[in-house]
C-alpha positions as CSV (number, residue, x, y, z in Angstrom):
1,M,147.9,-53.8,-60.4
2,S,147.6,-50.1,-60.9
3,K,149.1,-47.3,-58.9
4,A,147.6,-43.9,-58.2
5,T,149.4,-41.1,-56.3
6,I,148.4,-37.6,-55.1
7,T,149.9,-35.0,-52.8
8,V,147.7,-33.4,-50.1
9,L,148.7,-30.3,-48.1
10,R,148.2,-31.9,-44.7
11,G,150.5,-33.6,-42.1
12,R,150.7,-37.4,-42.3
13,E,149.1,-38.2,-39.0
14,E,146.1,-35.9,-39.6
15,L,145.7,-37.2,-43.2
16,Q,145.8,-40.9,-42.0
17,K,143.1,-40.2,-39.5
18,L,140.9,-38.5,-42.1
19,W,141.6,-41.3,-44.6
20,H,140.4,-43.9,-42.1
21,E,137.2,-41.9,-41.4
22,H,136.3,-41.6,-45.1
23,D,138.2,-44.5,-46.8
24,P,137.5,-43.3,-50.3
25,L,139.0,-46.4,-52.0
26,A,137.1,-48.9,-49.9
27,G,140.0,-50.7,-48.3
28,A,142.6,-50.5,-51.2
29,S,146.2,-50.9,-50.2
30,V,147.4,-47.3,-49.3
31,T,150.7,-45.9,-48.0
32,F,151.4,-42.4,-46.8
33,A,154.8,-40.6,-47.2
34,D,156.0,-37.1,-46.4
35,A,156.1,-35.1,-49.7
36,P,159.5,-33.6,-50.6
37,G,160.1,-30.0,-49.6
38,D,157.6,-30.0,-46.7
39,R,154.7,-29.9,-49.2
40,G,152.3,-32.1,-47.3
41,T,151.8,-35.9,-47.6
42,E,151.8,-38.2,-50.6
43,I,149.1,-40.8,-50.8
44,H,150.1,-43.9,-52.8
45,A,147.3,-46.3,-53.6
46,E,147.5,-49.7,-55.3
47,V,144.3,-51.0,-56.9
48,S,144.0,-54.2,-58.7
49,D,142.3,-54.2,-62.0
50,G,139.7,-56.7,-60.7
51,G,139.6,-55.3,-57.3
52,L,136.8,-53.8,-55.2
53,V,136.9,-50.3,-56.7
54,Q,136.4,-51.7,-60.2
55,K,133.7,-54.1,-59.1
56,L,131.7,-51.3,-57.4
57,T,132.0,-48.8,-60.3
58,G,133.1,-50.6,-63.4
59,G,135.7,-49.2,-65.8
60,D,139.4,-48.5,-65.4
61,A,140.5,-49.0,-61.8
62,R,143.3,-46.5,-61.9
63,A,141.1,-43.7,-63.3
64,K,138.5,-44.4,-60.7
65,A,141.1,-44.4,-58.0
66,M,142.4,-41.0,-59.2
67,D,138.9,-39.6,-59.2
68,A,138.4,-40.7,-55.6
69,L,141.8,-39.3,-54.6
70,R,141.0,-35.9,-56.2
71,R,137.7,-35.7,-54.4
72,F,139.4,-36.7,-51.1
73,K,142.1,-34.0,-51.6
74,A,139.5,-31.4,-52.3
75,L,137.5,-32.4,-49.3
76,V,140.5,-32.3,-47.0
77,E,142.0,-29.1,-48.3
78,T,138.9,-27.0,-48.8
79,G,136.2,-28.7,-46.8
80,E,134.0,-29.4,-49.8
81,V,134.1,-31.2,-53.2
82,P,133.8,-28.6,-56.0
83,R,130.9,-29.0,-58.4
84,S,130.3,-27.5,-61.8
85,D,126.9,-26.2,-63.0
86,A,127.6,-28.1,-66.2
87,T,128.4,-31.4,-64.4
88,P,126.7,-31.3,-60.9
89,E,127.6,-34.9,-60.3
90,G,131.3,-34.0,-60.5
91,E,134.1,-34.7,-62.9
92,S,134.9,-38.3,-63.6
93,A,137.0,-40.3,-66.0
94,E,134.1,-42.4,-66.9
95,R,132.1,-39.4,-68.1
96,K,135.0,-38.2,-70.3
97,L,135.2,-41.6,-72.0
98,R,131.5,-41.2,-73.1
99,Q,132.0,-37.8,-74.7
100,R,131.3,-37.6,-78.4
101,P,133.5,-35.7,-80.8
102,A,132.8,-32.0,-81.2
103,Q,130.2,-31.1,-83.9
104,P,130.1,-27.9,-85.9
105,L,127.3,-25.5,-85.1
106,E,124.6,-25.3,-87.7
107,E,124.6,-22.0,-89.5
108,V,121.5,-19.9,-89.0
109,G,119.6,-19.4,-92.3
110,A,122.0,-21.7,-94.3
111,R,120.2,-24.3,-96.4
């Protein structure tokens, strides 16, 4: 069992309503708690390593859950999920795992 946690700058009731509308973790076990210092609401998710999130997407269940929580946080706080021109599909842990080591640039005219 893996745990993923994120803090969102919204009240608990509003956040729970939005969560049930979007359910980004496809029914994973989720609890909501007031964040310390009146800083919003903490979302605590428990995902099993062989659970639905992993079956749907493959890979590390916690990393996938954190990706989903970050997208949900961005959507709730800003109204959209940010995209980069370099990675229009969005940032994901799975993509980072496939990166290859940096390679030196070839020098122009060097032979």
